[in-house]
N, CA and C atoms as a LAMMPS dump frame, in Angstrom:
ITEM: TIMESTEP
0
ITEM: NUMBER OF ATOMS
645
ITEM: BOX BOUNDS ff ff ff
-5.0000000000000000e+02 5.0000000000000000e+02
-5.0000000000000000e+02 5.0000000000000000e+02
-5.0000000000000000e+02 5.0000000000000000e+02
ITEM: ATOMS id mol type element x y z
1 1 1 N -3.818 330.677 80.899
2 1 2 C -4.564 331.858 81.161
3 1 3 C -4.947 332.105 82.528
4 2 1 N -4.76 333.12 83.114
5 2 2 C -5.052 333.403 84.534
6 2 3 C -6.695 333.238 84.691
7 3 1 N -7.171 332.788 85.75
8 3 2 C -8.58 332.644 85.912
9 3 3 C -9.403 333.794 86.022
10 4 1 N -8.828 334.827 86.429
11 4 2 C -9.652 336.072 86.556
12 4 3 C -9.867 336.853 85.159
13 5 1 N -9.198 336.324 84.266
14 5 2 C -9.646 336.772 82.744
15 5 3 C -10.836 336.044 82.272
16 6 1 N -10.985 334.826 82.737
17 6 2 C -12.335 334.037 82.252
18 6 3 C -13.542 334.637 82.643
19 7 1 N -13.65 335.588 83.607
20 7 2 C -14.827 335.931 84.173
21 7 3 C -15.13 337.528 83.683
22 8 1 N -14.548 338.037 82.564
23 8 2 C -14.776 339.388 82.128
24 8 3 C -16.384 339.412 81.807
25 9 1 N -16.8 340.582 82.248
26 9 2 C -18.279 340.663 82.238
27 9 3 C -18.887 341.31 80.823
28 10 1 N -18.01 341.569 79.785
29 10 2 C -18.391 342.167 78.673
30 10 3 C -19.151 341.429 77.702
31 11 1 N -19.191 340.232 77.68
32 11 2 C -19.707 339.169 76.683
33 11 3 C -20.593 338.077 77.492
34 12 1 N -21.836 338.576 77.715
35 12 2 C -22.863 337.567 78.416
36 12 3 C -22.959 336.375 77.792
37 13 1 N -22.871 335.384 78.608
38 13 2 C -23.244 334.17 78.068
39 13 3 C -21.888 333.307 77.498
40 14 1 N -20.893 333.975 77.492
41 14 2 C -19.649 333.568 76.988
42 14 3 C -18.472 333.626 77.992
43 15 1 N -17.478 332.782 77.856
44 15 2 C -16.213 333.116 78.885
45 15 3 C -14.961 333.167 77.983
46 16 1 N -13.958 333.777 78.548
47 16 2 C -12.767 333.935 77.709
48 16 3 C -11.871 332.792 77.973
49 17 1 N -11.409 332.399 76.865
50 17 2 C -10.577 331.207 76.978
51 17 3 C -9.021 331.667 76.635
52 18 1 N -8.887 332.744 75.736
53 18 2 C -7.747 333.084 75.651
54 18 3 C -7.622 334.61 75.219
55 19 1 N -6.625 335.267 75.728
56 19 2 C -6.435 336.858 75.528
57 19 3 C -5.191 337.104 75.034
58 20 1 N -4.975 337.647 73.942
59 20 2 C -3.759 338.122 73.262
60 20 3 C -3.618 339.665 73.126
61 21 1 N -2.773 340.091 73.844
62 21 2 C -2.507 341.633 73.581
63 21 3 C -1.38 341.842 72.784
64 22 1 N -1.466 342.723 71.661
65 22 2 C -0.437 343.064 70.776
66 22 3 C -0.265 344.493 70.886
67 23 1 N 0.76 345.076 69.91
68 23 2 C 0.935 346.483 69.716
69 23 3 C -0.167 347.277 69.315
70 24 1 N -0.908 346.628 68.387
71 24 2 C -2.137 347.346 67.678
72 24 3 C -3.43 346.723 67.794
73 25 1 N -3.419 345.438 68.235
74 25 2 C -4.631 344.572 68.18
75 25 3 C -4.768 343.601 69.425
76 26 1 N -5.837 343.57 69.915
77 26 2 C -6.278 342.506 71.014
78 26 3 C -7.108 341.557 70.563
79 27 1 N -6.788 340.198 70.546
80 27 2 C -7.731 339.053 70.287
81 27 3 C -8.039 338.505 71.428
82 28 1 N -9.42 338.34 71.61
83 28 2 C -10.142 337.663 72.617
84 28 3 C -10.889 336.407 71.981
85 29 1 N -10.668 335.261 72.673
86 29 2 C -11.261 333.988 72.184
87 29 3 C -12.437 333.791 73.285
88 30 1 N -13.568 333.563 72.616
89 30 2 C -14.733 333.39 73.47
90 30 3 C -15.332 332.056 73.248
91 31 1 N -15.875 331.32 74.189
92 31 2 C -16.469 329.92 74.029
93 31 3 C -17.931 330.091 74.868
94 32 1 N -18.829 329.504 74.494
95 32 2 C -20.224 329.699 75.119
96 32 3 C -20.033 329.035 76.533
97 33 1 N -20.632 329.741 77.519
98 33 2 C -20.8 329.279 78.839
99 33 3 C -21.761 328.04 78.939
100 34 1 N -21.273 327.114 79.846
101 34 2 C -22.273 325.75 79.834
102 34 3 C -23.463 326.121 80.599
103 35 1 N -23.689 327.199 81.211
104 35 2 C -24.683 327.408 82.025
105 35 3 C -25.709 328.356 81.227
106 36 1 N -25.136 328.853 79.948
107 36 2 C -26.293 329.713 79.249
108 36 3 C -27.312 328.72 78.461
109 37 1 N -28.43 329.393 78.514
110 37 2 C -29.559 328.647 78.028
111 37 3 C -29.595 329.008 76.389
112 38 1 N -29.63 327.956 75.652
113 38 2 C -29.69 328.187 74.284
114 38 3 C -31.023 328.813 73.663
115 39 1 N -31.098 329.716 72.897
116 39 2 C -32.4 330.192 72.286
117 39 3 C -32.182 330.584 70.921
118 40 1 N -33.273 330.511 70.251
119 40 2 C -33.186 330.644 68.766
120 40 3 C -32.994 332.28 68.662
121 41 1 N -32.142 332.565 67.668
122 41 2 C -31.822 333.888 67.238
123 41 3 C -32.927 334.681 66.509
124 42 1 N -33.763 333.947 65.854
125 42 2 C -34.772 334.544 65.078
126 42 3 C -36.036 334.752 65.886
127 43 1 N -36.501 333.743 66.633
128 43 2 C -37.946 333.82 67.379
129 43 3 C -37.717 334.128 68.905
130 44 1 N -36.471 333.587 69.293
131 44 2 C -36.325 333.843 71.086
132 44 3 C -36.652 332.574 71.725
133 45 1 N -37.238 331.542 70.913
134 45 2 C -37.755 330.488 71.79
135 45 3 C -36.551 329.714 72.211
136 46 1 N -36.75 328.672 73.329
137 46 2 C -35.905 327.799 73.752
138 46 3 C -35.464 326.906 72.725
139 47 1 N -34.023 326.558 72.589
140 47 2 C -33.683 325.605 71.441
141 47 3 C -33.858 324.138 71.998
142 48 1 N -34.254 323.432 70.986
143 48 2 C -34.409 321.92 71.258
144 48 3 C -33.16 321.104 71.283
145 49 1 N -32.215 321.681 70.649
146 49 2 C -30.78 320.75 70.553
147 49 3 C -29.783 321.734 69.678
148 50 1 N -28.702 321.103 69.612
149 50 2 C -27.511 321.808 68.967
150 50 3 C -27.352 321.18 67.486
151 51 1 N -27.362 322.086 66.577
152 51 2 C -27.225 321.683 65.148
153 51 3 C -25.771 321.616 64.849
154 52 1 N -24.969 322.624 64.929
155 52 2 C -23.542 322.62 64.704
156 52 3 C -22.954 323.726 65.397
157 53 1 N -21.473 323.865 65.408
158 53 2 C -20.721 324.843 65.921
159 53 3 C -20.135 325.767 64.814
160 54 1 N -20.106 327.015 64.878
161 54 2 C -19.342 327.811 63.904
162 54 3 C -18.52 328.966 64.556
163 55 1 N -17.475 329.31 63.918
164 55 2 C -16.525 330.417 64.392
165 55 3 C -16.929 331.613 63.729
166 56 1 N -16.884 332.775 64.159
167 56 2 C -17.14 334.124 63.862
168 56 3 C -16.112 335.054 64.394
169 57 1 N -15.691 336.033 63.467
170 57 2 C -14.635 337.066 64.001
171 57 3 C -15.472 338.374 63.974
172 58 1 N -15.676 338.972 65.234
173 58 2 C -16.516 339.904 65.408
174 58 3 C -15.557 341.177 65.872
175 59 1 N -15.873 342.379 65.421
176 59 2 C -15.064 343.727 65.919
177 59 3 C -15.986 344.052 67.204
178 60 1 N -15.162 344.487 68.264
179 60 2 C -15.715 345.121 69.41
180 60 3 C -15.125 346.432 69.599
181 61 1 N -15.534 347.342 70.691
182 61 2 C -14.908 348.536 71.005
183 61 3 C -13.524 348.37 71.207
184 62 1 N -12.598 349.513 70.797
185 62 2 C -11.449 349.542 71.122
186 62 3 C -11.076 349.369 72.43
187 63 1 N -9.774 348.673 73.008
188 63 2 C -9.423 348.727 74.258
189 63 3 C -8.121 349.434 74.489
190 64 1 N -8.041 350.489 75.203
191 64 2 C -6.531 351.197 75.397
192 64 3 C -5.85 351.534 73.966
193 65 1 N -6.792 352.041 73.084
194 65 2 C -6.299 352.474 71.915
195 65 3 C -5.956 351.247 70.767
196 66 1 N -6.263 349.999 71.348
197 66 2 C -5.936 348.866 70.39
198 66 3 C -7.273 348.394 69.764
199 67 1 N -7.2 347.803 68.319
200 67 2 C -8.366 347.278 67.9
201 67 3 C -8.676 345.912 68.601
202 68 1 N -9.887 345.637 68.902
203 68 2 C -10.316 344.531 69.42
204 68 3 C -11.07 343.506 68.472
205 69 1 N -10.561 342.245 68.301
206 69 2 C -11.299 341.219 67.583
207 69 3 C -11.685 340.067 68.631
208 70 1 N -12.85 339.665 68.428
209 70 2 C -13.512 338.589 69.226
210 70 3 C -13.422 337.331 68.293
211 71 1 N -12.787 336.416 68.659
212 71 2 C -12.897 335.013 68.014
213 71 3 C -14.028 334.211 68.792
214 72 1 N -15.199 334.327 68.276
215 72 2 C -16.38 333.586 69.019
216 72 3 C -16.814 332.339 68.586
217 73 1 N -17.099 331.288 69.257
218 73 2 C -17.715 330.125 68.895
219 73 3 C -19.153 330.33 69.154
220 74 1 N -19.835 330.316 68.099
221 74 2 C -21.389 330.37 68.122
222 74 3 C -21.918 328.931 67.725
223 75 1 N -23.127 328.725 68.205
224 75 2 C -23.736 327.584 67.931
225 75 3 C -25.03 327.706 67.048
226 76 1 N -25.228 327.003 66.108
227 76 2 C -26.376 327.006 65.478
228 76 3 C -27.43 325.854 65.898
229 77 1 N -28.586 326.381 66.412
230 77 2 C -29.449 325.389 67.27
231 77 3 C -30.714 325.061 66.425
232 78 1 N -31.359 323.921 66.853
233 78 2 C -32.453 323.483 66.215
234 78 3 C -33.761 324.164 67.088
235 79 1 N -34.512 324.74 66.224
236 79 2 C -35.777 325.534 66.768
237 79 3 C -36.916 324.764 66.142
238 80 1 N -38.011 324.486 66.927
239 80 2 C -39.209 323.954 66.524
240 80 3 C -39.942 324.844 65.403
241 81 1 N -39.804 326.143 65.615
242 81 2 C -40.625 326.996 64.533
243 81 3 C -39.851 327.428 63.398
244 82 1 N -38.338 327.676 63.587
245 82 2 C -37.498 328.186 62.564
246 82 3 C -36.573 327.192 61.922
247 83 1 N -36.486 326.11 62.504
248 83 2 C -35.511 325.11 62.005
249 83 3 C -33.896 325.356 62.528
250 84 1 N -33.104 325.309 61.793
251 84 2 C -31.602 325.423 62.197
252 84 3 C -31.232 326.812 62.147
253 85 1 N -31.192 327.647 63.228
254 85 2 C -30.862 328.914 63.212
255 85 3 C -29.713 329.226 64.173
256 86 1 N -28.989 330.492 64.074
257 86 2 C -27.904 330.847 64.913
258 86 3 C -28.643 331.2 66.194
259 87 1 N -27.817 330.769 67.296
260 87 2 C -28.327 331.133 68.69
261 87 3 C -28.366 332.547 68.955
262 88 1 N -29.249 332.987 69.92
263 88 2 C -29.584 334.324 70.268
264 88 3 C -28.413 334.779 71.198
265 89 1 N -27.649 335.947 70.783
266 89 2 C -26.691 336.512 71.68
267 89 3 C -27.115 337.876 72.058
268 90 1 N -27.13 338.274 73.331
269 90 2 C -27.698 339.489 73.924
270 90 3 C -26.948 340.734 73.346
271 91 1 N -25.542 340.421 73.052
272 91 2 C -24.77 341.713 72.73
273 91 3 C -24.459 341.77 71.277
274 92 1 N -24.992 340.86 70.639
275 92 2 C -24.672 340.672 69.078
276 92 3 C -25.909 340.5 68.215
277 93 1 N -26.304 341.43 67.281
278 93 2 C -27.441 341.359 66.295
279 93 3 C -27.14 340.295 65.323
280 94 1 N -28.327 339.711 64.832
281 94 2 C -28.228 338.717 63.851
282 94 3 C -27.402 339.237 62.654
283 95 1 N -26.574 338.353 62.216
284 95 2 C -25.771 338.362 60.899
285 95 3 C -24.66 339.543 61.24
286 96 1 N -24.585 340.024 62.34
287 96 2 C -23.729 341.245 62.481
288 96 3 C -22.393 340.943 62.694
289 97 1 N -21.311 341.795 62.269
290 97 2 C -19.935 341.399 62.46
291 97 3 C -19.387 342.391 63.481
292 98 1 N -20.271 343.248 64.025
293 98 2 C -19.902 344.435 65.012
294 98 3 C -20.815 343.987 66.284
295 99 1 N -20.099 344.243 67.592
296 99 2 C -21.067 344.065 68.755
297 99 3 C -21.98 345.294 68.64
298 100 1 N -22.945 344.986 69.623
299 100 2 C -24.096 346.192 69.592
300 100 3 C -23.415 347.451 70.124
301 101 1 N -22.59 347.276 71.203
302 101 2 C -21.862 348.559 71.748
303 101 3 C -20.994 349.282 70.643
304 102 1 N -20.317 348.514 69.975
305 102 2 C -19.439 349.22 68.943
306 102 3 C -20.56 349.944 67.876
307 103 1 N -21.54 349.32 67.294
308 103 2 C -22.416 350.044 66.496
309 103 3 C -23.025 351.214 67.235
310 104 1 N -23.51 351.042 68.337
311 104 2 C -23.754 352.22 69.132
312 104 3 C -22.985 353.302 69.13
313 105 1 N -21.784 352.956 69.457
314 105 2 C -20.831 354.002 69.494
315 105 3 C -20.555 354.735 68.096
316 106 1 N -20.642 353.936 67.186
317 106 2 C -20.506 354.51 65.757
318 106 3 C -21.696 355.437 65.456
319 107 1 N -22.774 354.999 65.83
320 107 2 C -24.156 355.845 65.412
321 107 3 C -23.815 357.063 66.308
322 108 1 N -23.522 357.114 67.426
323 108 2 C -23.388 358.314 68.256
324 108 3 C -22.39 359.356 67.71
325 109 1 N -21.166 358.566 66.952
326 109 2 C -20.276 359.458 66.291
327 109 3 C -20.721 360.097 65.12
328 110 1 N -21.531 359.376 64.416
329 110 2 C -22.215 359.903 63.078
330 110 3 C -23.246 360.967 63.238
331 111 1 N -23.568 361.238 64.679
332 111 2 C -24.572 362.241 64.788
333 111 3 C -23.881 363.6 65.04
334 112 1 N -22.609 363.524 65.305
335 112 2 C -21.675 364.596 65.506
336 112 3 C -20.522 364.934 64.201
337 113 1 N -20.194 363.766 63.753
338 113 2 C -19.211 363.765 62.654
339 113 3 C -19.443 363.249 61.181
340 114 1 N -18.845 363.645 60.27
341 114 2 C -18.921 363.15 58.965
342 114 3 C -18.753 361.523 59.167
343 115 1 N -19.162 360.809 58.1
344 115 2 C -19.16 359.333 58.149
345 115 3 C -17.706 358.912 57.934
346 116 1 N -16.938 359.735 56.853
347 116 2 C -15.53 359.457 56.804
348 116 3 C -14.65 359.59 57.963
349 117 1 N -14.982 360.653 58.81
350 117 2 C -14.141 360.675 60.072
351 117 3 C -14.473 359.627 61.025
352 118 1 N -15.695 359.378 61.088
353 118 2 C -16.05 358.248 62.135
354 118 3 C -15.43 356.864 61.561
355 119 1 N -15.45 356.567 60.384
356 119 2 C -14.903 355.307 59.875
357 119 3 C -13.227 355.268 60.207
358 120 1 N -12.631 356.48 60.046
359 120 2 C -11.216 356.451 60.237
360 120 3 C -10.971 356.499 61.701
361 121 1 N -11.691 356.977 62.561
362 121 2 C -11.352 356.821 64.025
363 121 3 C -11.645 355.413 64.544
364 122 1 N -12.755 354.644 64.043
365 122 2 C -12.815 353.383 64.537
366 122 3 C -12.102 352.199 63.641
367 123 1 N -11.583 352.666 62.676
368 123 2 C -10.846 351.691 61.748
369 123 3 C -11.91 350.738 60.963
370 124 1 N -13.087 351.338 60.492
371 124 2 C -13.95 350.513 59.966
372 124 3 C -14.148 351.075 58.402
373 125 1 N -14.641 350.154 57.421
374 125 2 C -15 350.639 56.14
375 125 3 C -16.06 351.611 56.124
376 126 1 N -15.916 352.603 55.325
377 126 2 C -16.934 353.616 55.368
378 126 3 C -18.379 353.167 54.835
379 127 1 N -18.355 352.155 54.119
380 127 2 C -19.89 351.748 53.819
381 127 3 C -20.504 351.002 55.071
382 128 1 N -19.686 350.397 55.769
383 128 2 C -20.145 349.925 57.098
384 128 3 C -20.727 350.966 57.986
385 129 1 N -19.978 351.978 58.162
386 129 2 C -20.364 353.221 58.997
387 129 3 C -21.532 353.916 58.355
388 130 1 N -21.682 353.847 57.166
389 130 2 C -22.801 354.73 56.2
390 130 3 C -24.13 353.726 56.732
391 131 1 N -23.955 352.493 56.663
392 131 2 C -25.213 351.47 56.883
393 131 3 C -25.614 351.89 58.358
394 132 1 N -24.763 351.972 59.238
395 132 2 C -25.073 352.136 60.661
396 132 3 C -25.828 353.384 60.73
397 133 1 N -25.21 354.409 60.068
398 133 2 C -25.864 355.707 60.155
399 133 3 C -27.133 355.827 59.473
400 134 1 N -27.238 355.112 58.399
401 134 2 C -28.681 354.987 57.864
402 134 3 C -29.762 354.548 58.74
403 135 1 N -29.495 353.365 59.317
404 135 2 C -30.125 352.829 60.249
405 135 3 C -30.723 353.705 61.539
406 136 1 N -29.603 354.456 61.863
407 136 2 C -29.824 355.495 62.963
408 136 3 C -30.846 356.717 62.525
409 137 1 N -30.628 357.013 61.237
410 137 2 C -31.54 357.963 60.835
411 137 3 C -33.081 357.449 60.502
412 138 1 N -33.054 356.261 60.251
413 138 2 C -34.336 355.57 59.883
414 138 3 C -35.146 355.532 61.258
415 139 1 N -34.381 355.156 62.479
416 139 2 C -35.067 355.145 63.631
417 139 3 C -35.599 356.392 64.205
418 140 1 N -34.764 357.52 63.9
419 140 2 C -35.149 358.817 64.093
420 140 3 C -36.325 359.264 63.472
421 141 1 N -36.52 358.992 62.119
422 141 2 C -37.76 359.254 61.29
423 141 3 C -38.827 358.337 61.769
424 142 1 N -38.709 357.15 62.12
425 142 2 C -39.879 356.262 62.482
426 142 3 C -40.447 356.947 63.931
427 143 1 N -39.579 357.505 64.727
428 143 2 C -40.214 358.164 66.071
429 143 3 C -40.679 359.515 65.949
430 144 1 N -40.759 360.115 64.627
431 144 2 C -41.48 361.541 64.386
432 144 3 C -42.869 361.194 64.343
433 145 1 N -43.582 362.25 64.914
434 145 2 C -45.044 362.162 64.754
435 145 3 C -45.513 362.576 63.313
436 146 1 N -47.008 362.099 62.966
437 146 2 C -47.246 362.23 61.511
438 146 3 C -47.387 363.891 61.208
439 147 1 N -46.854 364.197 60.077
440 147 2 C -46.606 365.506 59.781
441 147 3 C -48.12 365.996 59.405
442 148 1 N -48.622 367.262 59.706
443 148 2 C -49.547 367.853 59.203
444 148 3 C -49.418 369.316 58.647
445 149 1 N -48.596 369.413 57.585
446 149 2 C -48.249 370.737 57.071
447 149 3 C -49.238 371.453 56.581
448 150 1 N -49.085 372.779 56.774
449 150 2 C -50.04 373.893 56.436
450 150 3 C -49.558 374.598 55.129
451 151 1 N -48.161 374.691 55.235
452 151 2 C -47.533 375.36 54.139
453 151 3 C -46.343 374.507 53.639
454 152 1 N -46.119 374.479 52.294
455 152 2 C -45.066 373.627 51.736
456 152 3 C -44.217 374.448 51.032
457 153 1 N -42.94 373.85 51.13
458 153 2 C -41.782 374.702 50.209
459 153 3 C -41.211 373.553 49.429
460 154 1 N -41.097 373.814 48.223
461 154 2 C -40.595 372.963 47.156
462 154 3 C -39.366 373.487 46.437
463 155 1 N -38.318 372.723 46.289
464 155 2 C -37.087 373.153 45.539
465 155 3 C -36.369 371.997 44.99
466 156 1 N -35.306 372.33 44.257
467 156 2 C -34.355 371.46 43.587
468 156 3 C -33.134 371.318 43.833
469 157 1 N -32.355 370.275 43.796
470 157 2 C -30.883 370.223 43.929
471 157 3 C -30.266 369.279 42.868
472 158 1 N -29.051 369.396 42.638
473 158 2 C -28.322 368.703 41.669
474 158 3 C -27.768 367.29 42.176
475 159 1 N -28.187 366.166 41.639
476 159 2 C -27.626 365.033 42.067
477 159 3 C -26.375 364.654 41.495
478 160 1 N -25.943 364.889 40.326
479 160 2 C -24.772 364.764 39.69
480 160 3 C -24.478 365.82 38.688
481 161 1 N -23.274 365.99 38.24
482 161 2 C -23.126 366.706 37.013
483 161 3 C -23.62 366.269 35.765
484 162 1 N -24.167 367.133 34.862
485 162 2 C -24.92 366.85 33.819
486 162 3 C -26.351 367.06 33.794
487 163 1 N -26.805 368.059 34.651
488 163 2 C -28.023 368.35 34.762
489 163 3 C -29.061 367.376 35.16
490 164 1 N -28.789 366.571 36.237
491 164 2 C -29.495 365.559 36.745
492 164 3 C -29.945 366.028 38.154
493 165 1 N -31.35 366.305 38.291
494 165 2 C -31.77 366.937 39.524
495 165 3 C -32.761 365.986 40.316
496 166 1 N -32.948 366.457 41.606
497 166 2 C -34.221 365.984 42.321
498 166 3 C -34.906 366.988 43.09
499 167 1 N -36.074 366.777 43.295
500 167 2 C -36.974 367.629 44.064
501 167 3 C -37.042 367.455 45.483
502 168 1 N -37.292 368.307 46.362
503 168 2 C -37.346 368.109 47.778
504 168 3 C -38.622 368.913 48.236
505 169 1 N -39.527 368.419 49.092
506 169 2 C -40.698 369.088 49.749
507 169 3 C -40.498 369.263 51.151
508 170 1 N -40.581 370.498 51.798
509 170 2 C -40.41 370.519 53.225
510 170 3 C -41.591 371.173 53.748
511 171 1 N -41.776 370.987 54.963
512 171 2 C -42.864 371.662 55.866
513 171 3 C -42.279 373.038 56.12
514 172 1 N -42.788 374.233 55.738
515 172 2 C -42.322 375.496 55.883
516 172 3 C -42.322 375.873 57.326
517 173 1 N -43.209 375.371 58.189
518 173 2 C -43.178 375.808 59.619
519 173 3 C -42.133 374.955 60.412
520 174 1 N -42.079 373.644 60.131
521 174 2 C -41.089 372.949 61.174
522 174 3 C -39.899 372.493 60.365
523 175 1 N -39.897 372.817 58.913
524 175 2 C -38.458 372.714 58.304
525 175 3 C -38.196 371.169 58.071
526 176 1 N -39.305 370.443 58.338
527 176 2 C -39.062 368.903 58.24
528 176 3 C -39.161 368.465 56.738
529 177 1 N -38.14 367.767 56.105
530 177 2 C -38.249 367.147 54.973
531 177 3 C -39.278 365.975 55.049
532 178 1 N -40.407 366.205 53.985
533 178 2 C -41.363 365.257 53.704
534 178 3 C -41.274 364.575 52.776
535 179 1 N -40.582 364.823 51.532
536 179 2 C -40.335 363.93 50.376
537 179 3 C -39.207 364.353 49.475
538 180 1 N -38.551 363.243 49.089
539 180 2 C -37.622 363.697 47.883
540 180 3 C -37.808 362.664 46.879
541 181 1 N -37.618 363.031 45.619
542 181 2 C -37.719 362.287 44.446
543 181 3 C -36.994 362.892 43.346
544 182 1 N -36.602 362.019 42.317
545 182 2 C -35.81 362.33 41.184
546 182 3 C -36.686 363.13 40.277
547 183 1 N -36.109 364.116 39.551
548 183 2 C -36.715 365.03 38.545
549 183 3 C -37.1 366.325 39.272
550 184 1 N -37.294 367.254 38.301
551 184 2 C -37.57 368.604 38.949
552 184 3 C -38.953 369.183 38.369
553 185 1 N -39.622 368.178 37.519
554 185 2 C -40.957 368.893 36.989
555 185 3 C -41.993 368.681 37.962
556 186 1 N -43.193 369.085 37.51
557 186 2 C -44.417 369.104 38.355
558 186 3 C -44.856 367.637 38.27
559 187 1 N -44.645 366.936 37.238
560 187 2 C -44.927 365.577 37.209
561 187 3 C -44.124 364.6 38.266
562 188 1 N -42.861 365.024 38.435
563 188 2 C -42.097 364.44 39.58
564 188 3 C -42.552 364.589 40.776
565 189 1 N -43.244 365.667 41.136
566 189 2 C -43.603 366.008 42.377
567 189 3 C -45.128 365.372 42.665
568 190 1 N -45.774 365.134 41.344
569 190 2 C -47.21 364.562 41.738
570 190 3 C -47.302 363.517 42.598
571 191 1 N -46.561 362.321 42.465
572 191 2 C -46.945 361.459 43.333
573 191 3 C -47.085 361.835 44.977
574 192 1 N -46.213 362.765 45.359
575 192 2 C -46.304 363.296 46.698
576 192 3 C -47.492 364.048 46.779
577 193 1 N -47.939 364.855 46.023
578 193 2 C -49.218 365.706 46.011
579 193 3 C -50.474 364.612 46.098
580 194 1 N -50.441 363.504 45.122
581 194 2 C -51.595 362.651 45.165
582 194 3 C -51.603 361.985 46.483
583 195 1 N -50.571 361.709 47.229
584 195 2 C -50.438 360.97 48.531
585 195 3 C -51.025 361.789 49.555
586 196 1 N -50.875 363.07 49.465
587 196 2 C -51.306 363.915 50.295
588 196 3 C -52.776 364.292 50.236
589 197 1 N -53.462 364.088 49.012
590 197 2 C -54.849 364.256 48.655
591 197 3 C -55.626 363.417 49.782
592 198 1 N -56.59 364.108 50.284
593 198 2 C -57.488 363.532 51.462
594 198 3 C -56.94 363.556 52.729
595 199 1 N -55.644 363.99 52.914
596 199 2 C -55.156 364.062 54.355
597 199 3 C -55.321 365.361 54.767
598 200 1 N -55.515 366.377 53.984
599 200 2 C -55.71 367.787 54.375
600 200 3 C -57.091 368.012 55.084
601 201 1 N -57.329 368.591 56.133
602 201 2 C -58.61 368.68 56.848
603 201 3 C -59.423 369.593 55.896
604 202 1 N -60.646 369.464 56.218
605 202 2 C -61.688 369.957 55.457
606 202 3 C -61.629 371.6 55.393
607 203 1 N -61.728 372.134 54.412
608 203 2 C -61.649 373.711 54.391
609 203 3 C -60.229 374.394 54.276
610 204 1 N -59.297 373.425 54.514
611 204 2 C -57.838 373.816 54.652
612 204 3 C -57.111 373.556 53.347
613 205 1 N -56.509 374.454 52.769
614 205 2 C -55.72 374.4 51.561
615 205 3 C -54.356 374.836 51.747
616 206 1 N -53.392 373.879 51.785
617 206 2 C -51.915 374.402 52.17
618 206 3 C -51.418 375.223 51.192
619 207 1 N -50.69 376.145 51.657
620 207 2 C -50.079 377.017 50.611
621 207 3 C -48.646 376.578 50.206
622 208 1 N -48.353 376.708 48.787
623 208 2 C -47.046 376.127 48.451
624 208 3 C -46.259 377.128 47.883
625 209 1 N -44.869 377.075 48.22
626 209 2 C -43.857 378.036 47.723
627 209 3 C -42.992 377.049 46.752
628 210 1 N -43.132 377.458 45.417
629 210 2 C -42.223 376.652 44.447
630 210 3 C -41.035 377.285 43.879
631 211 1 N -40.222 376.641 43.671
632 211 2 C -38.933 377.032 42.977
633 211 3 C -39.162 377.667 41.474
634 212 1 N -38.924 378.776 41.105
635 212 2 C -39.194 379.183 39.935
636 212 3 C -38.643 378.431 38.751
637 213 1 N -37.56 377.627 38.918
638 213 2 C -37.077 376.838 37.82
639 213 3 C -37.743 375.586 37.651
640 214 1 N -38.529 375.171 38.711
641 214 2 C -39.232 373.929 38.609
642 214 3 C -40.34 374.146 37.496
643 215 1 N -40.427 373.123 36.613
644 215 2 C -41.521 373.226 35.637
645 215 3 C -42.305 372.087 35.581
């Protein structure tokens, strides 16, 4: 293999030992760089030694329309705090089978397109894409400020065929979804109302618009 291929900058801490380009798939073999410092993938502390070496097959961003597979040699290290753990890799999350940049590209796609279309575009299973989209949405929700609704809207929607319903509560002013729960009765919504008790400022009584079919 040519020397210039060993210094590709995409995978920090690793060097390319083999590169095979096929009609549909590119396979890249990566070995740890001797200069890379070993750190625990759980706590980030410097490792005290090497426990074992393992092989992992990781998906990366496509190259020139071809699917990219990384055959990576990872090392399980000895950590004083955590015991035997997988080494820390800057471009790969713990237990992940996709690189961070591929996961980020998938998340960006899910913000614009249905999960099915994103899965077909990247050649991933729809459940993998759905999980990435779920984490994206959780991060967005976690970044939202705490809601202070003054007017609530409650409605119901069907979960499945056969008269199985769920209830949804929204802030009437911001249209932000505040709560979703199974059932369409007042008893089903009561946990949300009880959680809101005490959060409303003194003297303020939020107005509620309720679906007529909700009982």
